[in-house]
PDB file of N, CA, C, O and CB in Angstrom:
ATOM      1  N   MET A   1       1.860  27.793  -8.406  1.00  0.00           N
ATOM      2  CA  MET A   1       1.913  28.080  -6.773  1.00  0.00           C
ATOM      3  C   MET A   1       2.061  25.442  -6.479  1.00  0.00           C
ATOM      4  O   MET A   1       1.581  24.490  -7.093  1.00  0.00           O
ATOM      5  CB  MET A   1      -0.697  29.537  -5.898  1.00  0.00           C
ATOM      6  N   ASN A   2       2.698  25.554  -5.621  1.00  0.00           N
ATOM      7  CA  ASN A   2       3.751  23.858  -5.094  1.00  0.00           C
ATOM      8  C   ASN A   2       2.617  23.256  -4.418  1.00  0.00           C
ATOM      9  O   ASN A   2       2.226  23.875  -3.428  1.00  0.00           O
ATOM     10  CB  ASN A   2       5.445  23.983  -3.670  1.00  0.00           C
ATOM     11  N   LYS A   3       2.102  22.368  -4.673  1.00  0.00           N
ATOM     12  CA  LYS A   3       1.318  21.329  -4.127  1.00  0.00           C
ATOM     13  C   LYS A   3       1.818  20.064  -3.943  1.00  0.00           C
ATOM     14  O   LYS A   3       1.118  19.052  -3.925  1.00  0.00           O
ATOM     15  CB  LYS A   3       0.312  21.180  -4.796  1.00  0.00           C
ATOM     16  N   TYR A   4       3.144  20.096  -3.788  1.00  0.00           N
ATOM     17  CA  TYR A   4       3.775  19.292  -2.311  1.00  0.00           C
ATOM     18  C   TYR A   4       3.821  19.420  -0.940  1.00  0.00           C
ATOM     19  O   TYR A   4       4.055  20.397  -0.228  1.00  0.00           O
ATOM     20  CB  TYR A   4       4.861  19.229  -2.283  1.00  0.00           C
ATOM     21  N   GLU A   5       3.508  18.050  -0.640  1.00  0.00           N
ATOM     22  CA  GLU A   5       3.889  18.428   1.120  1.00  0.00           C
ATOM     23  C   GLU A   5       5.316  18.772   1.257  1.00  0.00           C
ATOM     24  O   GLU A   5       6.120  18.806   0.325  1.00  0.00           O
ATOM     25  CB  GLU A   5       3.658  17.024   2.284  1.00  0.00           C
ATOM     26  N   ILE A   6       5.587  19.048   2.608  1.00  0.00           N
ATOM     27  CA  ILE A   6       6.809  19.740   3.174  1.00  0.00           C
ATOM     28  C   ILE A   6       6.630  19.502   4.269  1.00  0.00           C
ATOM     29  O   ILE A   6       5.603  19.984   4.745  1.00  0.00           O
ATOM     30  CB  ILE A   6       7.079  21.099   3.002  1.00  0.00           C
ATOM     31  N   ILE A   7       7.514  18.665   5.181  1.00  0.00           N
ATOM     32  CA  ILE A   7       7.733  18.555   6.236  1.00  0.00           C
ATOM     33  C   ILE A   7       8.579  19.086   6.402  1.00  0.00           C
ATOM     34  O   ILE A   7       9.582  19.131   5.689  1.00  0.00           O
ATOM     35  CB  ILE A   7       7.736  17.707   6.624  1.00  0.00           C
ATOM     36  N   ILE A   8       8.288  19.844   7.814  1.00  0.00           N
ATOM     37  CA  ILE A   8       8.886  20.602   8.438  1.00  0.00           C
ATOM     38  C   ILE A   8       9.298  20.325  10.086  1.00  0.00           C
ATOM     39  O   ILE A   8       8.667  19.761  10.980  1.00  0.00           O
ATOM     40  CB  ILE A   8       8.173  21.606   8.179  1.00  0.00           C
ATOM     41  N   TYR A   9      11.017  21.161  10.071  1.00  0.00           N
ATOM     42  CA  TYR A   9      11.576  20.287  11.651  1.00  0.00           C
ATOM     43  C   TYR A   9      11.932  20.975  12.571  1.00  0.00           C
ATOM     44  O   TYR A   9      11.163  21.933  12.508  1.00  0.00           O
ATOM     45  CB  TYR A   9      12.802  19.390  11.646  1.00  0.00           C
ATOM     46  N   TRP A  10      12.753  21.172  13.596  1.00  0.00           N
ATOM     47  CA  TRP A  10      13.257  21.991  13.542  1.00  0.00           C
ATOM     48  C   TRP A  10      15.213  20.641  14.094  1.00  0.00           C
ATOM     49  O   TRP A  10      15.243  19.645  14.816  1.00  0.00           O
ATOM     50  CB  TRP A  10      12.265  23.409  14.542  1.00  0.00           C
ATOM     51  N   SER A  11      16.458  21.371  13.284  1.00  0.00           N
ATOM     52  CA  SER A  11      17.258  20.671  14.011  1.00  0.00           C
ATOM     53  C   SER A  11      18.019  20.972  14.961  1.00  0.00           C
ATOM     54  O   SER A  11      18.131  22.189  14.811  1.00  0.00           O
ATOM     55  CB  SER A  11      17.817  20.231  13.459  1.00  0.00           C
ATOM     56  N   ASP A  12      18.800  20.612  16.104  1.00  0.00           N
ATOM     57  CA  ASP A  12      19.209  21.416  16.786  1.00  0.00           C
ATOM     58  C   ASP A  12      21.065  21.281  15.753  1.00  0.00           C
ATOM     59  O   ASP A  12      21.876  22.203  15.838  1.00  0.00           O
ATOM     60  CB  ASP A  12      18.867  20.961  18.634  1.00  0.00           C
ATOM     61  N   GLU A  13      21.233  20.532  15.257  1.00  0.00           N
ATOM     62  CA  GLU A  13      22.716  19.375  14.561  1.00  0.00           C
ATOM     63  C   GLU A  13      22.660  21.158  13.732  1.00  0.00           C
ATOM     64  O   GLU A  13      23.189  22.132  14.267  1.00  0.00           O
ATOM     65  CB  GLU A  13      22.307  17.016  13.111  1.00  0.00           C
ATOM     66  N   ASP A  14      22.167  21.199  12.844  1.00  0.00           N
ATOM     67  CA  ASP A  14      22.255  22.492  11.776  1.00  0.00           C
ATOM     68  C   ASP A  14      21.754  23.750  12.326  1.00  0.00           C
ATOM     69  O   ASP A  14      22.220  24.748  11.775  1.00  0.00           O
ATOM     70  CB  ASP A  14      21.378  22.261  10.431  1.00  0.00           C
ATOM     71  N   ASN A  15      20.885  23.965  13.317  1.00  0.00           N
ATOM     72  CA  ASN A  15      20.371  24.789  14.178  1.00  0.00           C
ATOM     73  C   ASN A  15      19.583  25.546  13.424  1.00  0.00           C
ATOM     74  O   ASN A  15      19.672  26.740  13.713  1.00  0.00           O
ATOM     75  CB  ASN A  15      21.247  25.468  14.922  1.00  0.00           C
ATOM     76  N   SER A  16      18.531  25.189  12.202  1.00  0.00           N
ATOM     77  CA  SER A  16      17.790  25.847  11.565  1.00  0.00           C
ATOM     78  C   SER A  16      16.996  24.991  11.289  1.00  0.00           C
ATOM     79  O   SER A  16      17.258  23.789  11.332  1.00  0.00           O
ATOM     80  CB  SER A  16      18.221  26.508  10.678  1.00  0.00           C
ATOM     81  N   PHE A  17      15.810  25.516  10.935  1.00  0.00           N
ATOM     82  CA  PHE A  17      14.772  24.176  10.282  1.00  0.00           C
ATOM     83  C   PHE A  17      14.787  24.221   9.318  1.00  0.00           C
ATOM     84  O   PHE A  17      14.988  25.112   8.492  1.00  0.00           O
ATOM     85  CB  PHE A  17      13.403  23.979  10.448  1.00  0.00           C
ATOM     86  N   ILE A  18      14.470  22.779   9.279  1.00  0.00           N
ATOM     87  CA  ILE A  18      14.531  21.834   7.896  1.00  0.00           C
ATOM     88  C   ILE A  18      13.412  21.689   6.955  1.00  0.00           C
ATOM     89  O   ILE A  18      12.594  20.818   7.251  1.00  0.00           O
ATOM     90  CB  ILE A  18      14.769  20.440   8.240  1.00  0.00           C
ATOM     91  N   ALA A  19      13.228  22.298   5.988  1.00  0.00           N
ATOM     92  CA  ALA A  19      11.917  21.582   5.085  1.00  0.00           C
ATOM     93  C   ALA A  19      12.314  20.708   4.039  1.00  0.00           C
ATOM     94  O   ALA A  19      13.054  21.216   3.197  1.00  0.00           O
ATOM     95  CB  ALA A  19      10.981  22.655   4.303  1.00  0.00           C
ATOM     96  N   GLU A  20      11.994  19.490   3.885  1.00  0.00           N
ATOM     97  CA  GLU A  20      11.841  18.318   3.429  1.00  0.00           C
ATOM     98  C   GLU A  20      10.615  17.906   2.719  1.00  0.00           C
ATOM     99  O   GLU A  20       9.623  17.646   3.400  1.00  0.00           O
ATOM    100  CB  GLU A  20      12.043  17.613   4.354  1.00  0.00           C
ATOM    101  N   VAL A  21      10.545  17.786   1.032  1.00  0.00           N
ATOM    102  CA  VAL A  21       9.722  17.389   0.437  1.00  0.00           C
ATOM    103  C   VAL A  21       9.931  15.983   0.006  1.00  0.00           C
ATOM    104  O   VAL A  21      10.757  15.486  -0.758  1.00  0.00           O
ATOM    105  CB  VAL A  21       9.530  18.202  -0.391  1.00  0.00           C
ATOM    106  N   PRO A  22       8.846  15.419   0.784  1.00  0.00           N
ATOM    107  CA  PRO A  22       9.302  13.798   0.111  1.00  0.00           C
ATOM    108  C   PRO A  22       8.969  13.145  -1.105  1.00  0.00           C
ATOM    109  O   PRO A  22       9.474  12.050  -1.352  1.00  0.00           O
ATOM    110  CB  PRO A  22       8.849  12.778   0.874  1.00  0.00           C
ATOM    111  N   GLU A  23       8.092  13.745  -1.978  1.00  0.00           N
ATOM    112  CA  GLU A  23       8.000  13.487  -2.678  1.00  0.00           C
ATOM    113  C   GLU A  23       8.428  13.609  -3.885  1.00  0.00           C
ATOM    114  O   GLU A  23       7.865  13.140  -4.875  1.00  0.00           O
ATOM    115  CB  GLU A  23       7.485  13.513  -2.480  1.00  0.00           C
ATOM    116  N   LEU A  24       9.861  14.506  -3.874  1.00  0.00           N
ATOM    117  CA  LEU A  24      10.723  15.072  -5.058  1.00  0.00           C
ATOM    118  C   LEU A  24      12.194  13.900  -4.010  1.00  0.00           C
ATOM    119  O   LEU A  24      11.955  14.049  -2.812  1.00  0.00           O
ATOM    120  CB  LEU A  24      10.880  17.567  -5.223  1.00  0.00           C
ATOM    121  N   PRO A  25      12.957  13.314  -4.132  1.00  0.00           N
ATOM    122  CA  PRO A  25      14.095  12.909  -3.422  1.00  0.00           C
ATOM    123  C   PRO A  25      14.623  13.604  -4.029  1.00  0.00           C
ATOM    124  O   PRO A  25      14.633  14.010  -5.191  1.00  0.00           O
ATOM    125  CB  PRO A  25      14.601  11.682  -3.276  1.00  0.00           C
ATOM    126  N   GLY A  26      15.595  13.892  -2.238  1.00  0.00           N
ATOM    127  CA  GLY A  26      16.725  14.045  -2.067  1.00  0.00           C
ATOM    128  C   GLY A  26      16.240  16.394  -2.297  1.00  0.00           C
ATOM    129  O   GLY A  26      16.994  17.360  -2.423  1.00  0.00           O
ATOM    130  N   CYS A  27      14.786  16.285  -2.239  1.00  0.00           N
ATOM    131  CA  CYS A  27      14.399  17.794  -2.248  1.00  0.00           C
ATOM    132  C   CYS A  27      14.263  18.618  -1.007  1.00  0.00           C
ATOM    133  O   CYS A  27      13.075  18.710  -0.696  1.00  0.00           O
ATOM    134  CB  CYS A  27      13.157  17.925  -2.857  1.00  0.00           C
ATOM    135  N   MET A  28      15.116  19.291  -0.136  1.00  0.00           N
ATOM    136  CA  MET A  28      14.764  20.187   1.281  1.00  0.00           C
ATOM    137  C   MET A  28      15.602  21.119   0.349  1.00  0.00           C
ATOM    138  O   MET A  28      16.076  21.293  -0.774  1.00  0.00           O
ATOM    139  CB  MET A  28      15.369  19.691   3.220  1.00  0.00           C
ATOM    140  N   ALA A  29      15.319  21.961   2.598  1.00  0.00           N
ATOM    141  CA  ALA A  29      15.866  23.525   2.170  1.00  0.00           C
ATOM    142  C   ALA A  29      15.725  23.552   3.821  1.00  0.00           C
ATOM    143  O   ALA A  29      14.919  22.909   4.493  1.00  0.00           O
ATOM    144  CB  ALA A  29      14.742  24.890   0.898  1.00  0.00           C
ATOM    145  N   ASP A  30      16.629  24.379   4.233  1.00  0.00           N
ATOM    146  CA  ASP A  30      16.528  24.647   5.560  1.00  0.00           C
ATOM    147  C   ASP A  30      16.034  26.976   5.681  1.00  0.00           C
ATOM    148  O   ASP A  30      15.719  27.864   4.889  1.00  0.00           O
ATOM    149  CB  ASP A  30      18.519  23.916   6.307  1.00  0.00           C
ATOM    150  N   GLY A  31      16.316  26.822   7.328  1.00  0.00           N
ATOM    151  CA  GLY A  31      15.910  27.962   6.902  1.00  0.00           C
ATOM    152  C   GLY A  31      16.208  28.829   8.728  1.00  0.00           C
ATOM    153  O   GLY A  31      16.203  27.957   9.597  1.00  0.00           O
ATOM    154  N   LYS A  32      16.360  29.793   9.114  1.00  0.00           N
ATOM    155  CA  LYS A  32      16.851  29.974  10.435  1.00  0.00           C
ATOM    156  C   LYS A  32      15.101  30.220  11.495  1.00  0.00           C
ATOM    157  O   LYS A  32      14.781  30.016  12.665  1.00  0.00           O
ATOM    158  CB  LYS A  32      18.154  31.595  10.356  1.00  0.00           C
ATOM    159  N   THR A  33      14.441  30.708  10.347  1.00  0.00           N
ATOM    160  CA  THR A  33      13.164  30.499  11.032  1.00  0.00           C
ATOM    161  C   THR A  33      11.743  29.666  10.286  1.00  0.00           C
ATOM    162  O   THR A  33      11.824  29.348   9.099  1.00  0.00           O
ATOM    163  CB  THR A  33      12.784  31.954  11.377  1.00  0.00           C
ATOM    164  N   TYR A  34      10.587  29.385  11.013  1.00  0.00           N
ATOM    165  CA  TYR A  34      10.236  28.662  10.141  1.00  0.00           C
ATOM    166  C   TYR A  34       9.420  28.937   8.640  1.00  0.00           C
ATOM    167  O   TYR A  34       9.105  28.102   7.793  1.00  0.00           O
ATOM    168  CB  TYR A  34       9.707  27.996  10.857  1.00  0.00           C
ATOM    169  N   GLN A  35       9.188  30.525   8.642  1.00  0.00           N
ATOM    170  CA  GLN A  35       8.783  31.203   7.717  1.00  0.00           C
ATOM    171  C   GLN A  35      10.345  31.109   6.109  1.00  0.00           C
ATOM    172  O   GLN A  35      10.306  31.187   4.882  1.00  0.00           O
ATOM    173  CB  GLN A  35       8.395  32.861   8.655  1.00  0.00           C
ATOM    174  N   GLU A  36      11.118  30.972   6.836  1.00  0.00           N
ATOM    175  CA  GLU A  36      12.646  31.085   5.567  1.00  0.00           C
ATOM    176  C   GLU A  36      12.544  29.596   4.937  1.00  0.00           C
ATOM    177  O   GLU A  36      12.582  29.257   3.754  1.00  0.00           O
ATOM    178  CB  GLU A  36      14.711  31.318   6.505  1.00  0.00           C
ATOM    179  N   ALA A  37      12.370  28.645   6.370  1.00  0.00           N
ATOM    180  CA  ALA A  37      12.581  27.770   6.150  1.00  0.00           C
ATOM    181  C   ALA A  37      11.005  27.154   4.778  1.00  0.00           C
ATOM    182  O   ALA A  37      10.802  26.069   4.232  1.00  0.00           O
ATOM    183  CB  ALA A  37      12.933  27.235   7.646  1.00  0.00           C
ATOM    184  N   ILE A  38      10.388  28.249   4.730  1.00  0.00           N
ATOM    185  CA  ILE A  38       9.166  27.367   3.746  1.00  0.00           C
ATOM    186  C   ILE A  38       9.636  28.428   2.348  1.00  0.00           C
ATOM    187  O   ILE A  38       9.784  27.889   1.251  1.00  0.00           O
ATOM    188  CB  ILE A  38       6.891  27.560   4.458  1.00  0.00           C
ATOM    189  N   ALA A  39       9.849  29.956   2.501  1.00  0.00           N
ATOM    190  CA  ALA A  39      10.297  30.353   1.597  1.00  0.00           C
ATOM    191  C   ALA A  39      11.487  29.729   0.071  1.00  0.00           C
ATOM    192  O   ALA A  39      11.612  29.853  -1.147  1.00  0.00           O
ATOM    193  CB  ALA A  39      10.591  31.144   2.347  1.00  0.00           C
ATOM    194  N   SER A  40      12.082  29.075   1.205  1.00  0.00           N
ATOM    195  CA  SER A  40      13.106  28.620   0.647  1.00  0.00           C
ATOM    196  C   SER A  40      12.735  26.980   0.069  1.00  0.00           C
ATOM    197  O   SER A  40      13.238  26.799  -1.040  1.00  0.00           O
ATOM    198  CB  SER A  40      14.268  28.781   1.719  1.00  0.00           C
ATOM    199  N   ALA A  41      12.157  26.075   0.466  1.00  0.00           N
ATOM    200  CA  ALA A  41      12.010  25.039   0.353  1.00  0.00           C
ATOM    201  C   ALA A  41      10.800  25.317  -1.031  1.00  0.00           C
ATOM    202  O   ALA A  41      10.605  24.342  -1.756  1.00  0.00           O
ATOM    203  CB  ALA A  41      11.728  24.339   1.791  1.00  0.00           C
ATOM    204  N   GLU A  42      10.039  26.613  -1.348  1.00  0.00           N
ATOM    205  CA  GLU A  42       9.745  27.210  -2.137  1.00  0.00           C
ATOM    206  C   GLU A  42      10.480  27.241  -3.549  1.00  0.00           C
ATOM    207  O   GLU A  42      10.008  26.721  -4.561  1.00  0.00           O
ATOM    208  CB  GLU A  42       9.658  28.111  -1.561  1.00  0.00           C
ATOM    209  N   ILE A  43      11.711  27.926  -3.490  1.00  0.00           N
ATOM    210  CA  ILE A  43      12.356  27.679  -4.374  1.00  0.00           C
ATOM    211  C   ILE A  43      12.764  26.678  -5.464  1.00  0.00           C
ATOM    212  O   ILE A  43      12.828  26.519  -6.683  1.00  0.00           O
ATOM    213  CB  ILE A  43      12.863  27.880  -3.969  1.00  0.00           C
ATOM    214  N   ILE A  44      13.037  26.007  -4.085  1.00  0.00           N
ATOM    215  CA  ILE A  44      14.105  24.357  -4.285  1.00  0.00           C
ATOM    216  C   ILE A  44      13.099  23.582  -4.998  1.00  0.00           C
ATOM    217  O   ILE A  44      13.355  22.838  -5.945  1.00  0.00           O
ATOM    218  CB  ILE A  44      14.659  23.278  -2.562  1.00  0.00           C
ATOM    219  N   ILE A  45      11.974  23.782  -4.517  1.00  0.00           N
ATOM    220  CA  ILE A  45      11.035  22.707  -5.781  1.00  0.00           C
ATOM    221  C   ILE A  45      10.894  23.240  -6.831  1.00  0.00           C
ATOM    222  O   ILE A  45      10.635  22.554  -7.820  1.00  0.00           O
ATOM    223  CB  ILE A  45       9.527  22.279  -5.552  1.00  0.00           C
ATOM    224  N   SER A  46      11.010  24.455  -6.907  1.00  0.00           N
ATOM    225  CA  SER A  46      10.937  24.812  -8.335  1.00  0.00           C
ATOM    226  C   SER A  46      11.921  24.758  -8.866  1.00  0.00           C
ATOM    227  O   SER A  46      11.632  24.675 -10.060  1.00  0.00           O
ATOM    228  CB  SER A  46      10.519  25.884  -8.657  1.00  0.00           C
ATOM    229  N   GLU A  47      13.597  24.747  -8.688  1.00  0.00           N
ATOM    230  CA  GLU A  47      14.515  24.247  -8.908  1.00  0.00           C
ATOM    231  C   GLU A  47      14.577  22.848  -9.208  1.00  0.00           C
ATOM    232  O   GLU A  47      15.006  22.209 -10.168  1.00  0.00           O
ATOM    233  CB  GLU A  47      15.094  24.568  -8.141  1.00  0.00           C
ATOM    234  N   TRP A  48      14.097  22.585  -8.252  1.00  0.00           N
ATOM    235  CA  TRP A  48      14.688  20.807  -8.279  1.00  0.00           C
ATOM    236  C   TRP A  48      13.277  19.960  -9.514  1.00  0.00           C
ATOM    237  O   TRP A  48      13.316  18.731  -9.560  1.00  0.00           O
ATOM    238  CB  TRP A  48      14.522  19.807  -5.874  1.00  0.00           C
ATOM    239  N   ILE A  49      12.129  20.715 -10.428  1.00  0.00           N
ATOM    240  CA  ILE A  49      11.018  20.277 -11.158  1.00  0.00           C
ATOM    241  C   ILE A  49      11.505  21.081 -12.854  1.00  0.00           C
ATOM    242  O   ILE A  49      10.945  20.857 -13.927  1.00  0.00           O
ATOM    243  CB  ILE A  49       9.349  20.897 -10.260  1.00  0.00           C
ATOM    244  N   LYS A  50      12.451  21.835 -12.660  1.00  0.00           N
ATOM    245  CA  LYS A  50      13.732  22.814 -14.154  1.00  0.00           C
ATOM    246  C   LYS A  50      14.513  21.994 -14.299  1.00  0.00           C
ATOM    247  O   LYS A  50      14.729  21.542 -15.423  1.00  0.00           O
ATOM    248  CB  LYS A  50      14.835  24.384 -13.866  1.00  0.00           C
ATOM    249  N   THR A  51      15.245  21.507 -13.081  1.00  0.00           N
ATOM    250  CA  THR A  51      16.290  20.643 -13.486  1.00  0.00           C
ATOM    251  C   THR A  51      15.656  19.515 -14.057  1.00  0.00           C
ATOM    252  O   THR A  51      15.253  19.508 -15.220  1.00  0.00           O
ATOM    253  CB  THR A  51      17.205  20.266 -12.401  1.00  0.00           C
ATOM    254  N   ALA A  52      15.556  18.569 -13.284  1.00  0.00           N
ATOM    255  CA  ALA A  52      14.215  17.520 -13.919  1.00  0.00           C
ATOM    256  C   ALA A  52      14.030  17.953 -15.112  1.00  0.00           C
ATOM    257  O   ALA A  52      14.569  17.387 -16.063  1.00  0.00           O
ATOM    258  CB  ALA A  52      12.664  17.552 -13.183  1.00  0.00           C
ATOM    259  N   LYS A  53      13.519  18.646 -15.212  1.00  0.00           N
ATOM    260  CA  LYS A  53      12.562  18.564 -16.960  1.00  0.00           C
ATOM    261  C   LYS A  53      13.731  18.831 -17.702  1.00  0.00           C
ATOM    262  O   LYS A  53      13.479  18.706 -18.901  1.00  0.00           O
ATOM    263  CB  LYS A  53      11.079  19.977 -17.458  1.00  0.00           C
ATOM    264  N   GLU A  54      15.094  19.198 -17.459  1.00  0.00           N
ATOM    265  CA  GLU A  54      16.092  19.628 -18.552  1.00  0.00           C
ATOM    266  C   GLU A  54      17.336  18.541 -18.354  1.00  0.00           C
ATOM    267  O   GLU A  54      18.403  18.628 -18.962  1.00  0.00           O
ATOM    268  CB  GLU A  54      16.629  21.368 -18.337  1.00  0.00           C
ATOM    269  N   LEU A  55      17.089  17.765 -17.636  1.00  0.00           N
ATOM    270  CA  LEU A  55      17.658  16.567 -17.564  1.00  0.00           C
ATOM    271  C   LEU A  55      16.436  15.468 -18.166  1.00  0.00           C
ATOM    272  O   LEU A  55      17.119  14.458 -18.337  1.00  0.00           O
ATOM    273  CB  LEU A  55      18.176  16.333 -15.979  1.00  0.00           C
ATOM    274  N   GLY A  56      15.364  15.190 -18.480  1.00  0.00           N
ATOM    275  CA  GLY A  56      14.459  14.733 -18.996  1.00  0.00           C
ATOM    276  C   GLY A  56      14.005  13.352 -17.944  1.00  0.00           C
ATOM    277  O   GLY A  56      13.402  12.323 -18.247  1.00  0.00           O
ATOM    278  N   ARG A  57      14.475  13.733 -16.819  1.00  0.00           N
ATOM    279  CA  ARG A  57      13.208  12.833 -15.736  1.00  0.00           C
ATOM    280  C   ARG A  57      12.066  13.144 -15.049  1.00  0.00           C
ATOM    281  O   ARG A  57      11.611  14.183 -14.572  1.00  0.00           O
ATOM    282  CB  ARG A  57      13.662  12.369 -14.665  1.00  0.00           C
ATOM    283  N   GLU A  58      11.657  11.841 -15.118  1.00  0.00           N
ATOM    284  CA  GLU A  58       9.981  11.535 -14.523  1.00  0.00           C
ATOM    285  C   GLU A  58       9.949  12.765 -13.572  1.00  0.00           C
ATOM    286  O   GLU A  58      11.032  13.038 -13.056  1.00  0.00           O
ATOM    287  CB  GLU A  58       9.643   9.778 -13.491  1.00  0.00           C
ATOM    288  N   ILE A  59       8.687  13.703 -13.195  1.00  0.00           N
ATOM    289  CA  ILE A  59       8.176  14.840 -12.262  1.00  0.00           C
ATOM    290  C   ILE A  59       6.758  14.131 -11.422  1.00  0.00           C
ATOM    291  O   ILE A  59       5.542  14.074 -11.606  1.00  0.00           O
ATOM    292  CB  ILE A  59       7.710  16.391 -13.337  1.00  0.00           C
ATOM    293  N   PRO A  60       7.976  13.551 -10.193  1.00  0.00           N
ATOM    294  CA  PRO A  60       5.718  12.869  -9.969  1.00  0.00           C
ATOM    295  C   PRO A  60       4.847  14.106  -9.345  1.00  0.00           C
ATOM    296  O   PRO A  60       4.890  15.087  -8.603  1.00  0.00           O
ATOM    297  CB  PRO A  60       5.316  11.105  -8.204  1.00  0.00           C
ATOM    298  N   CYS A  61       4.220  13.506 -10.003  1.00  0.00           N
ATOM    299  CA  CYS A  61       2.097  14.355  -9.213  1.00  0.00           C
ATOM    300  C   CYS A  61       2.914  14.589  -8.194  1.00  0.00           C
ATOM    301  O   CYS A  61       4.059  14.225  -7.926  1.00  0.00           O
ATOM    302  CB  CYS A  61       0.054  13.074  -8.622  1.00  0.00           C
ATOM    303  N   ALA A  62       1.670  15.649  -7.374  1.00  0.00           N
ATOM    304  CA  ALA A  62       1.669  15.623  -6.087  1.00  0.00           C
ATOM    305  C   ALA A  62       0.378  15.272  -5.573  1.00  0.00           C
ATOM    306  O   ALA A  62      -0.729  15.704  -5.892  1.00  0.00           O
ATOM    307  CB  ALA A  62       2.111  16.765  -5.615  1.00  0.00           C
ATOM    308  N   LYS A  63       0.758  14.287  -4.595  1.00  0.00           N
ATOM    309  CA  LYS A  63      -0.286  13.286  -4.341  1.00  0.00           C
ATOM    310  C   LYS A  63      -0.702  14.166  -3.334  1.00  0.00           C
ATOM    311  O   LYS A  63      -1.907  13.941  -3.228  1.00  0.00           O
ATOM    312  CB  LYS A  63       0.063  11.691  -3.964  1.00  0.00           C
ATOM    313  N   GLY A  64      -0.238  15.475  -2.133  1.00  0.00           N
ATOM    314  CA  GLY A  64      -1.176  16.209  -1.431  1.00  0.00           C
ATOM    315  C   GLY A  64      -0.900  15.167  -0.089  1.00  0.00           C
ATOM    316  O   GLY A  64      -0.188  14.184  -0.293  1.00  0.00           O
ATOM    317  N   ARG A  65      -1.543  15.419   1.463  1.00  0.00           N
ATOM    318  CA  ARG A  65      -1.270  14.573   2.663  1.00  0.00           C
ATOM    319  C   ARG A  65      -0.541  12.711   2.319  1.00  0.00           C
ATOM    320  O   ARG A  65      -1.067  11.833   1.634  1.00  0.00           O
ATOM    321  CB  ARG A  65      -2.980  14.534   3.467  1.00  0.00           C
ATOM    322  N   LEU A  66       0.935  12.647   3.178  1.00  0.00           N
ATOM    323  CA  LEU A  66       1.278  11.820   2.556  1.00  0.00           C
ATOM    324  C   LEU A  66       0.540  10.514   3.991  1.00  0.00           C
ATOM    325  O   LEU A  66       0.695  10.908   5.146  1.00  0.00           O
ATOM    326  CB  LEU A  66       3.036  12.076   2.045  1.00  0.00           C
ATOM    327  N   LEU A  67      -0.091   9.282   3.827  1.00  0.00           N
ATOM    328  CA  LEU A  67       0.094   8.646   4.947  1.00  0.00           C
ATOM    329  C   LEU A  67       0.915   8.569   6.091  1.00  0.00           C
ATOM    330  O   LEU A  67       0.385   8.315   7.173  1.00  0.00           O
ATOM    331  CB  LEU A  67       0.129   7.916   4.669  1.00  0.00           C
ATOM    332  N   PHE A  68       2.912   8.867   5.956  1.00  0.00           N
ATOM    333  CA  PHE A  68       3.416   8.570   6.944  1.00  0.00           C
ATOM    334  C   PHE A  68       3.582   9.609   7.889  1.00  0.00           C
ATOM    335  O   PHE A  68       3.809   9.479   9.092  1.00  0.00           O
ATOM    336  CB  PHE A  68       4.373   8.021   6.661  1.00  0.00           C
ATOM    337  N   ALA A  69       3.404  10.997   7.024  1.00  0.00           N
ATOM    338  CA  ALA A  69       3.599  12.103   7.643  1.00  0.00           C
ATOM    339  C   ALA A  69       2.487  12.277   9.149  1.00  0.00           C
ATOM    340  O   ALA A  69       2.552  13.285   9.852  1.00  0.00           O
ATOM    341  CB  ALA A  69       3.404  13.210   6.442  1.00  0.00           C
TER     342      ALA A  69
END
């Protein structure tokens, strides 16, 4: 289960909802609906973690709600 904070917003430029995961640098997804963006983000989080493990990189601990969000 994902415990990382996901920030979702609408992008007129992309004509999509954008889901960013601030604790995982560069981890973001999109979707035509809010639900699609969340589902895509869950997949991308798993892929981000898998890739980091394969490369021997540190995986940040989920901190929950961030103060700046």
